GUDRENBA-736233 format. One record per residue (C-alpha): x, y, z; residue in one letter. Coordinates in steps of 0.05 Angstrom, whole numbers, plus 32768, in hexadecimal, padded with zeros to 4 digits. Example, Ala and Ser with C-alpha at 12.3 -4.5 7.8 and 13.67 -1.06 7.14 Angstrom:
80F67FA6809CA
81117FEB808FS
END
This chain:
81AF7F357C56M
816E7F277C31Q
81387F017C57T
81047ED97C33N
80BB7ED37C46M
80BC7E887C54A
80F57E8F7C86A
80D17EC47CAFV
80907E9D7CB0F
80B67E5F7CC5G
80D47E857D01E
808F7EA17D10Y
806E7E5C7D12E
80A67E417D3FK
809E7E7A7D71A
80527E717D6DK
80597E287D82R
80857E3C7DBCQ
804F7E6B7DD5K
801A7E357DCFE
80457E087DFCS
804C7E3A7E35L
80277E257E74G
7FEC7DF57E75E
7FC27E1A7E41K
7FF57E417E18G
80007E8C7E17L
7FC77E9C7DE7Y
7F8F7E777E0BE
7FA77E897E51Q
7FAB7ED37E40T
7F647ED17E27G
7F4C7EB07E67I
7F737EE07E92N
7F567F1C7E6DA
7F0F7F047E7AR
7F1B7EFA7EC4F
7F3D7F3F7ECAY
7F027F617EA8S
7ECF7F3D7ED4G
7EB47F0A7EA2N
7EC17ED37ED5Q
7E867EA47ECAW
7E957E9B7E80Y
7E877E537E6BG
7E6E7E3E7EAFA
7E277E2D7E94N
7E057E427ED5C
7DC77E5F7EB4G
7DA87EA37EBEN
7D727E947EF0D
7D9E7EA57F2CR
7DD17EDC7F39P
7E1A7ECA7F2CL
7E437EF67F5AV
7E897F117F4AR
7EB97F2B7F7DH
7EF37F3F7F4FN
7F327F397F78I
7F5D7F2E7F39I
7F4F7F757F20K
7F577F937F65R
7F9C7F747F6FI
7FB37F877F29G
7F987FCF7F2CD
7FB77FD87F71F
7FFC7FC17F5BK
7FFA7FEA7F1BM
7FE580297F41S
801D801F7F73Q
805180197F3BI
803680547F13L
802A80837F4FS
807480947F56S
809680CC7F30E
80D080B47F05H
810D80DA7EEEE
813580C37EB1V
817D80D87EA8S
81AF80C87E71F
81FA80C17E76F
823580AD7E4AA
826C807C7E5BG
82A9809C7E79G
828680DF7E86V
827080F57ECBP
822680F27EDCE
81FE812A7EB9P
81FA81687EE3G
821C81AA7EE8G
821A81E77F13K
81FF82137EDCR
81B982137EC0E
81BC81EC7E7EL
819A82237E54R
81CA82587E6EA
8206822A7E5FA
81EF82207E17V
81DF826A7E0EK
822282817E29D
8247824B7E01K
8269822A7E3CD
827C81F37E0AF
828281EF7DBFA
825581C47D93F
828F81B67D64S
82D381957D66G
82E381647D9DE
82AC815A7DD0M
82BC81707E17S
82A0814F7E55D
8276818E7E5FE
825581877E1BE
8247813C7E25I
822A814A7E69S
81FF81827E4CA
81E581547E15V
81D2811F7E48C
81AE81537E73R
818A816C7E35A
817481257E22M
815A811A7E69G
813081597E63A
811A81467E1CY
810381027E35F
80CE81267E5FK
80B5814A7E21Q
80B1810A7DF8C
809080E67E32A
805C811D7E37K
804F811E7DECR
804980D27DE6L
802180C97E26G
8053809C7E49I
802680957E87D
7FEC80787E5FA
801C804C7E37L
803D80327E76A
7FF980247E96A
7FE57FFB7E5AE
80287FD57E5AV
801E7FC47EA4L
7FD67FAD7E99K
7FEA7F7F7E60R
80247F647E89A
7FF67F557EC3Y
7FC57F2F7E96I
7FF57F0C7E66S
80387F0D7E8AG
805C7F3F7E5EC
804D7F867E46G
80717FA17E09V
807C7FEA7DF4L
80917FF17DABY
80B380317D94T
80B780437D4AY
80CA807F7D1FF
808F80A27CFFD
80B080C27CC2G
807280EC7CB2G
806C810C7CF7A
807181587CF4D
80A081727D2AT
808A81BB7D21G
80D381CF7D15M
80FB81E27CD8S
814581DE7CC5L
816282097C8EY
811C821A7C76G
810581D17C72S
80D181B27CA0R
80EE817C7CCEI
80C6813C7CC8K
80C880FD7CF1G
80C480EC7D3BD
80BD80B07D69I
807A80907D78A
806580587DA6C
8034801F7DA6E
80237FEB7DDCV
80257FA57DBEL
80007F677DD4D
80347F347DE6V
800C7F017DBER
80237F287D80D
806C7F2A7D94V
80987EED7D87Y
80DD7EE77DA6F
81107EB97D86A
81267E9D7DC9D
80ED7E967DFBR
811F7E897E34D
81457ECA7E2AE
812A7F037E56A
81587F387E39D
81357F547DFCV
81767F707DDFQ
81967F2A7DE1A
81607F0C7DB4Q
81797EF27D70P
813A7F0F7D50Y
80F47F277D62I
80B67F217D36I
80797F4E7D3EI
80387F377D1FA
80037F697D09S
7FC67F697CDCK
7FB47FA17CABK
7F7E7FA97C77D
7F917F997C30K
7F907FE17C16Q
7FBE7FF87C4DS
7FF07FC17C3DV
7FEE7FD17BF3L
7FFC801A7C03A
803980057C2BQ
804F7FD87BF2A
804C80127BC1R
8078803B7BF0T
80AB80037BF5F
80A77FF17BABG
80907FA97BB8T
80497FAC7B9EE
80577F807B61R
807E7F4E7B8BM
80437F427BBAL
800F7F337B85G
7FCB7F207BA1D
7FD07F2A7BECL
7FB97EF17C19K
7F847F067C4BT
7F617EE57C86D
7F167EDF7C93G
7F127F287CA7D
7F357F407C68G
7F747F507C8EK
7FBC7F437C78V
7FED7F247CAAL
802E7F4C7CADI
806C7F317CD0L
80A07F657CE3T
80E27F447CF3K
81187F6A7D1AL
815E7F4D7D1EY
81A57F657D2CK
81E17F657CFEE
82297F7A7D07Q
823C7FB57CDAT
82777FE57CD5K
825180137D04S
82477FDC7D37G
820A7FB17D45T
81CC7FCB7D22R
81837FB77D21V
81687FA27CDDF
81207F977CC9C
80F77F737C95V
80AB7F707C8AK
80897F357C69V
80427F1D7C5AT
80287ED97C44G
802E7EF17BFCS
80767F097BFEG
80A67F3D7C1AV
80837F7F7C29L
80C37FA67C3AR
81077F887C2DP
813D7F877C63D
81547FCC7C78F
81817FEB7CACD
8159800F7CE2T
819980327CF9K
8187801E7D41L
81B37FF87D71H
817B7FDF7D9FF
813C7FB87D91Y
81057FED7D99P
80DD7FC47DCBL
80DA7FCF7E15G
80BB7F987E40T
809E7F937E85F
808F7F507EA8R
80677F4A7EE9F
80837F057EF8D
80C17EE57EDCE
80BA7EA07EBDL
80FE7E7F7EC6D
811D7EBC7EA6G
80F27EB47E68G
80DF7EE97E35A
80947EE57E3FY
80907EE67E8BG
80547ECA7EB0E
80117EE87EC5S
7FFD7EE97F0EE
7FB47EE57EF7V
7FBD7E9D7EE0T
7FC87E857F28Y
7F937EB37F46L
7F5B7E957F1CI
7F4D7E587F49P
7F477E867F85N
7F1A7EB57F5EQ
7EEC7E7B7F49I
7EE77E627F91A
7ED77EA87FABI
7EA17EB37F76N
7E817E6F7F84R
7E817E787FCFM
7E647EBF7FCDI
7E2F7EA97F9AT
7E1B7E6F7FC8A
7E167EA08001S
7DE97ECF7FD8V
7DBD7E957FC2W
7DB57E7F800BS
7D9F7EC48021N
7D6E7EC97FE7I
7D517E857FFBA
7D4A7E9C8044S
7D287EDE8032G
7CFC7EC17FFBM
7CF37E77800BP
7CD77E457FDAM
7C8B7E3C7FDDM
7C687DF87FD7I
7C1F7DFA7FC2V
7BEB7DC17FC6N
7BCC7DC17F81G
7B907D9A7F98D
7B777DD27FC6T
7B947E107FA4V
7B727E1E7F62S
7B8D7E637F50G
7BD27E797F38D
7C067E8A7F6DI
7C2F7EC97F60S
7C507ECE7FA5N
7C407F187FA6D
7C357F387FEBP
7BEC7F398000G
7BD57F077FCBQ
7B937EE47FDCI
7B967E9A7FD0I
7B547E747FC9K
7B557E307FEBI
7B1C7DFD7FE7F
7B177DCA801DG
7B197DC08068T
7B437DE5809BN
7B767DAE8096E
7B787DBA804BD
7B847E058057V
7BBC7DF68088A
7BDF7DC98056G
7BD37DF18017A
7C127E1C8018V
7C557E108039K
7C9A7E2E8036Y
7CD97E058031V
7D0B7E1C8064S
7D537E1F8048P
7D897DFC806FP
7DAB7E2380A6D
7DE37E4F808AY
7E227E5080B3S
7E427E9380C2S
7E857E6F80BDA
7E7A7E6A8072F
7E7D7EB6806CN
7EBC7EB68096D
7EDB7E838067A
7ECB7EAF802BV
7EE87EED804CN
7F267EC88062N
7F327EAD801BL
7F2C7EF37FFEI
7F5A7F128033E
7F8E7EDB802DN
7F8E7EDF7FE1T
7F997F2B7FE4L
7FCF7F248018T
7FF57EEE7FF3Q
7FF57F1A7FB5C
80117F567FDAG
7FCF7F7C7FE0A
7FC27F73802BS
7F8B7F9A8050P
7FC17FC8806DA
7FDA7FDC8029I
7F947FE3800BL
7F7F80108045G
7F4D7FDE8061D
7F727FD480A2E
7F69800880D8R
7FA1802880FFA
7FA280588139Q
7FCC808E8118N
7FF280A380D9A
8033808580F3A
8012804080FCA
7FF5804580B5I
803980558099T
805A801A80BDR
80247FEA80A5L
80268002805DQ
80728006805AT
80787FBD806FA
80427FA7803FA
80607FCE8005L
80A57FAE8009M
80957F767FD6P
80817FAD7FA4M
80CB7FC27F9FN
80D87F877F71V
80A27F9F7F40L
80BB7FE77F46R
81007FCF7F34G
80E57FAD7EF5R
80BF7FED7EE4Y
80FE80177EEBR
81217FE77EBBE
80E77FED7E8AF
80EC80397E8BL
813880347E83A
812E80067E47Q
80FD80387E29T
812C80737E35A
8167804E7E14R
813B803D7DD8I
812380857DD0W
816B809E7DD5A
817E806C7D9FD
814A808C7D71F
816080D37D82W
81AA80C57D76L
81A1809D7D35N
816380BA7D13L
815A81027D2BY
819281217D02G
819F816B7D10N
8164818C7D33R
815281B27D72K
8130818D7DAAI
80FD81AC7DD8K
810E81B37E21I
80E581CD7E5BE
810A81D97E9CD
8112820D7ED4E
812682417EA0S
80E782377E76G
80DC82197E30V
8117821A7E00W
813981F17DCAY
817C81CD7DD0F
81A781C67D90P
81AA817B7D87F
81D9815E7D52N
81CB81147D54A
820581017D27R
823581237D57R
821D80FA7D93Y
820B80B87D72A
824B80947D8AD
824880AB7DD3L
822B806A7DEEG
81F1808A7E13I
81D280647E4DS
819580737E77A
8185806F7EC1A
814280777EE4V
8134808D7F2AS
80EF80897F49I
80DA80B37F85S
80B880937FC0E
806D80907FB4E
803B80BA7FD8E
802280958016R
7FE480BE8024F
7FAA80DA7FFDT
7F9881247FFFA
7F6081128030K
7F9280F1805FD
7FC0812F805DK
7F87815F806BI
7F70813480A5S
7FB7813380C2A
7FBE817F80BBL
7F7A818A80DDA
7F90815D8117D
7FD181848120L
7FAB81C6811EF
7F7781AF8151D
7FAE819B8180R
7FD181DE8178G
801081C08158V
800A81EE811BI
7FED82338111T
7FB3824680E4A
7FE4826380B2K
800D822380B0Q
7FCD81FA80A9Y
7FB28223806EL
7FF48228804AS
7FFA81DC8048R
7FB581CF802CL
7FB081BE7FE1P
7FA681FD7FB7D
7F6A81DE7F93S
7F4581D07FD5L
7F3482177FE9I
7F2882527FBAA
7F4F82907FCEG
7F7C826A7FFEK
7FB182A17FFDQ
7F7D82D58011E
7F6C82AA804EL
7FB582A58060I
7FBD82F1805AN
7F7F82FA8085G
7F9F82CF80BBV
7FDC82FC80BAK
7FB1833B80C0E
7F8B832080FCK
7FCD830E811EK
7FE883558113N
7FA78374812EE
7FAF834B816DA
END
């Protein structure tokens, strides 16, 4: 199939109009507004002047950062498995099984070999995640999802990446790379379809400088076809990358074409992948839609009300502490600076002196106004799942009470954690798709209980296994290091634990020479 430039741009314009129709303001404008409120630029366009302080109490950022930290604080474990084969595992250490040739890497595959490959891929995922910085990537995806409704992680194959390994004397080139995309640059064919893999096609918009695009055109042999490249006001060229699926003899495959406003940059080609290489995370579902919905959009009215009320409170306190002065110009001839100790010359009678300067008392300020502000802040936080108990602002008598309060408050977070697990599973399946279809024959780095070693990975041999991925996330840490140390100290003071038990449970980084102290406790006990 050969795609022409006009067809791709027509699909792009259609998807663009769909985005502009989402919500009251459209996805583009609303995302810009949400980003300003998240960053703290919350008086933008209010035209309130600069003569008085405009206060910000940013609950939007606090709620978002709290939720993101709760999702990311848990350790995750990714495992791979093939249909019809038991869950990856085995009594023997994987490295020892490979070394002792418990299974053959030739002929018909046994369940043991398939299980070993799945275990190796699970260990290799950790290496790729570390190399690509999955924690930072995931944090950026969550942040964009909170602001715009949907975060997108795009995986691609960098053919020039040096793996540091060789095969038959030749350097092995090419490895996966990742990029977080702005959802405003991603266009789904069906905005109502939440499953990315079910989309008829996906278009990614990007802008590159003219020389970079010409260099790509020379690589793809399309330089003459493009002619004089069309650029925007910044001298950038708009590139549309369309991904779509086609049925081939090898099953459903993802194809790709790149076009500019001047013509086709790279003609249709087979990526050899079976999955669209985009993983998505949505904070809030929008009727099962592809773009999701941002919580920030509905927090903005509360944020504006809180800022206005706190600003009014600050203005009132300023007026009470530094009231407005009224001066009789007929009796006061000099300039008034309102500086402490200033001598004001007044000409006239005692009555003139008494009436020369007065202060305007501000209206009485009700303490109930402050209560209303605090209640609005607290209710907004609570309704968004960030109650005082969960944020640590609510006091409790003991650790058990804290745990009960936080456990109850954290229950709504399970929905977001479930979506995050699915996002990681999507990413793992996509990476496995790259490994199995683009890696060829190479060794993959593994670091486990036996140390660092390399597993012989023949992608062609395992390409048809139908690999799936599962993600498990451990329960998050409830207490900070300070809380743990305080609890240990309390147990020691009450005689529940010994000095040795107390010291051995302290973080290693807290006390230099901790083991020497523990040994000293043993010696004193023996002397006694």
